[in-house]
C-alpha positions as CSV (number, residue, x, y, z in Angstrom):
1,M,0.3,-25.6,-1.7
2,K,-0.2,-22.3,0.2
3,Y,2.7,-20.5,1.8
4,F,2.8,-17.5,4.2
5,S,5.5,-14.9,4.1
6,A,7.9,-15.2,7.0
7,Q,9.3,-11.7,6.3
8,P,8.6,-8.8,3.9
9,F,9.7,-9.3,0.4
10,P,9.1,-7.3,-2.8
11,V,6.8,-8.6,-5.5
12,F,7.4,-7.5,-9.1
13,N,5.5,-7.5,-12.3
14,R,8.5,-8.4,-14.4
15,K,11.9,-10.1,-14.1
16,Q,14.1,-7.5,-15.8
17,N,15.2,-3.9,-14.9
18,L,13.7,-4.1,-11.4
19,S,15.2,-0.8,-10.3
20,M,14.8,1.1,-13.5
21,K,12.9,4.4,-13.2
22,D,10.5,5.8,-15.8
23,T,10.3,9.4,-17.0
24,S,8.4,10.2,-13.8
25,A,11.3,8.7,-11.7
26,L,9.0,5.8,-10.6
27,T,10.2,2.2,-10.4
28,R,7.1,0.6,-12.0
29,A,8.4,-2.9,-11.7
30,L,7.5,-3.0,-8.0
31,E,4.0,-4.2,-7.7
32,M,3.7,-4.4,-3.9
33,V,5.5,-5.8,-0.9
34,A,4.4,-9.0,0.7
35,L,4.2,-8.4,4.5
36,L,4.5,-10.9,7.3
37,G,1.8,-13.5,6.9
38,F,1.0,-12.7,3.3
39,P,-0.5,-15.9,1.7
40,F,0.8,-17.0,-1.7
41,Q,1.1,-20.0,-3.9
42,V,4.1,-20.8,-6.1
43,I,3.2,-21.2,-9.8
44,E,6.6,-22.0,-11.1
45,E,10.3,-21.2,-10.4
46,D,13.6,-20.9,-12.1
47,E,17.1,-20.3,-10.9
48,N,16.5,-16.7,-9.6
49,F,12.7,-16.1,-9.4
50,I,9.5,-17.7,-8.3
51,E,6.2,-16.8,-10.1
52,L,3.5,-16.5,-7.4
53,F,-0.2,-16.0,-7.0
54,S,-2.1,-14.6,-4.0
55,S,-5.9,-14.5,-3.4
56,E,-5.2,-11.2,-1.5
57,Y,-3.7,-9.6,-4.7
58,P,-5.8,-11.0,-7.5
59,V,-4.4,-9.7,-10.8
60,D,-4.5,-11.0,-14.3
61,Y,-0.8,-10.9,-15.0
62,P,2.2,-12.7,-13.6
63,L,3.9,-11.8,-10.3
64,F,7.5,-12.5,-9.5
65,A,9.8,-12.5,-6.4
66,L,13.5,-13.1,-6.0
67,K,14.0,-16.6,-4.5
68,N,16.8,-15.4,-2.2
69,M,14.4,-12.8,-0.6
70,V,11.4,-15.1,0.0
71,G,11.0,-16.9,3.3
72,S,7.8,-18.9,4.1
73,S,6.3,-20.4,7.3
74,C,3.1,-21.9,8.6
75,K,0.1,-19.7,8.8
76,I,0.7,-16.5,10.8
77,E,-2.3,-14.9,12.5
78,R,-2.7,-11.2,11.6
79,K,-4.8,-8.8,13.5
80,M,-6.2,-5.4,12.6
81,P,-4.6,-2.9,15.0
82,S,-6.7,-0.5,17.1
83,I,-7.6,2.9,15.8
84,S,-5.1,4.6,18.2
85,K,-2.3,2.2,17.1
86,I,-3.0,2.8,13.4
87,Q,-3.0,6.6,14.1
88,K,0.4,6.3,15.9
89,R,1.8,4.3,13.0
90,L,0.5,6.8,10.4
91,H,2.0,9.7,12.3
92,G,5.3,7.9,12.4
93,L,5.4,7.7,8.6
94,L,5.1,11.4,8.1
95,D,7.6,12.6,5.4
96,V,8.3,9.1,4.2
97,P,8.9,9.4,0.5
98,Y,6.4,8.3,-2.2
99,V,7.3,5.0,-3.8
100,W,5.2,3.4,-6.5
101,G,4.2,-0.1,-5.3
102,G,5.7,0.6,-1.9
103,N,4.1,-0.5,1.4
104,W,7.2,-1.2,3.5
105,H,8.9,2.1,4.3
106,R,12.1,0.4,5.5
107,G,12.6,-0.9,2.0
108,F,15.4,-3.5,1.2
109,P,18.7,-1.6,1.4
110,D,20.8,-4.8,1.3
111,H,19.4,-5.6,-2.1
112,F,18.1,-2.4,-3.7
113,E,19.6,0.5,-1.7
114,K,16.8,3.0,-1.2
115,H,14.8,2.3,-4.4
116,F,11.8,0.8,-2.6
117,S,12.1,2.6,0.8
118,G,8.7,4.4,0.9
119,V,5.0,3.9,0.4
120,D,2.3,4.8,-2.2
121,C,-1.2,6.0,-1.3
122,T,-2.8,2.5,-0.6
123,G,0.6,1.2,0.6
124,L,0.5,3.7,3.5
125,L,-2.7,2.2,4.9
126,Y,-1.6,-1.4,4.0
127,E,1.5,-1.1,6.1
128,V,-0.1,0.3,9.2
129,T,-2.9,-2.3,9.1
130,N,-0.6,-5.3,8.9
131,G,-1.6,-5.9,5.3
132,L,-5.3,-6.4,6.1
133,T,-6.7,-3.7,3.8
134,P,-6.9,-3.7,0.0
135,R,-3.7,-2.9,-1.9
136,N,-5.1,-1.4,-5.0
137,S,-7.0,1.9,-5.0
138,S,-9.7,0.6,-7.3
139,W,-10.7,-2.0,-4.8
140,F,-11.5,0.6,-2.2
141,F,-14.7,1.7,-4.0
142,E,-16.4,-1.4,-2.6
143,Y,-14.5,-1.7,0.7
144,G,-16.4,-1.1,3.9
145,F,-19.5,1.1,3.5
146,E,-20.2,4.5,2.2
147,V,-20.5,7.5,4.6
148,S,-21.1,11.2,4.0
149,H,-18.2,13.6,3.7
150,R,-20.0,15.7,6.3
151,N,-19.7,12.9,9.0
152,L,-16.2,11.7,8.7
153,K,-14.5,9.9,11.6
154,P,-10.9,8.9,12.2
155,L,-9.6,6.3,9.6
156,D,-12.5,6.9,7.2
157,L,-11.3,6.9,3.7
158,I,-11.7,9.4,0.9
159,V,-11.4,7.5,-2.4
160,H,-11.2,8.8,-5.9
161,K,-9.9,7.3,-9.1
162,G,-6.3,6.3,-8.6
163,H,-5.9,7.7,-5.1
164,L,-6.7,7.2,-1.5
165,I,-6.8,9.7,1.4
166,I,-7.1,8.7,5.0
167,V,-8.9,10.7,7.6
168,Y,-6.3,10.9,10.4
169,D,-8.4,12.5,13.2
170,K,-11.4,14.9,13.5
171,K,-9.4,17.7,11.8
172,N,-6.8,16.2,9.5
173,T,-6.2,13.9,6.6
174,I,-3.0,12.0,5.8
175,E,-1.9,10.5,2.5
176,S,1.1,9.5,0.5
177,N,1.0,11.8,-2.6
178,F,3.3,11.6,-5.5
179,E,3.0,15.3,-6.3
180,W,3.8,16.2,-2.7
181,G,6.8,13.8,-2.6
182,G,5.5,11.5,0.1
183,V,3.4,11.3,3.3
184,K,1.8,14.6,4.3
185,M,-1.1,15.9,6.5
186,M,-3.7,18.4,5.5
187,G,-6.9,19.7,7.2
188,I,-10.0,17.8,6.2
189,E,-11.9,20.9,4.9
190,K,-8.9,22.1,2.9
191,R,-8.3,18.7,1.4
192,L,-12.0,18.3,0.4
193,G,-11.9,21.8,-1.0
194,L,-9.0,20.9,-3.2
195,L,-10.9,17.9,-4.6
196,N,-13.9,20.1,-5.3
197,Q,-11.8,22.8,-6.8
198,K,-10.3,20.3,-9.3
199,E,-13.8,18.8,-9.9
200,I,-12.6,15.4,-8.8
201,A,-15.4,13.0,-8.0
202,F,-14.9,11.0,-4.7
203,T,-16.6,8.7,-2.3
204,C,-16.1,8.3,1.4
205,R,-15.9,4.8,3.0
206,R,-15.7,3.5,6.5
207,F,-14.2,0.1,7.4
208,L,-13.7,0.3,11.2
């Protein structure tokens, strides 16, 4: 039976040490956050957890959620916001901290204090598009269609291995970057220059 999330809830890749940080101070147990309307199926459950699967997050390992945080409802219609609305939401997330697996900047303070209050690189776009874009950076290499870096438009994407950069407007990019501590803006030319300086291969994609 398919369910749809009635409110955001965290999805984990394990059942133990959910808030434990690694040597890079990242909580790797958090896989992603199921947003409103996220479709999922329950594989099995125990006293505290459900194991779930979602066609929108197809991975080859188990995913878990705390039963007391999961709410479901009938199908919820999700719509892609307009470009201007997405830009407004992106701007509102400036300086939000980087969180591995994060795509719900409010987090879950009642359950995990501020451990999951932030976004990662793809989580930034996922949150502002109502969960209607891919959640894993590797999936963006085939998302939309390729465009030239010389002809970038607002909300085009600059994709390289393990990271996603969003073109905010005609002059700037925006991204959630672990090395920078969170969501920051930078001029397009400067950002492309940094990629070239580090000899990082990238592709540019358009989905709107």
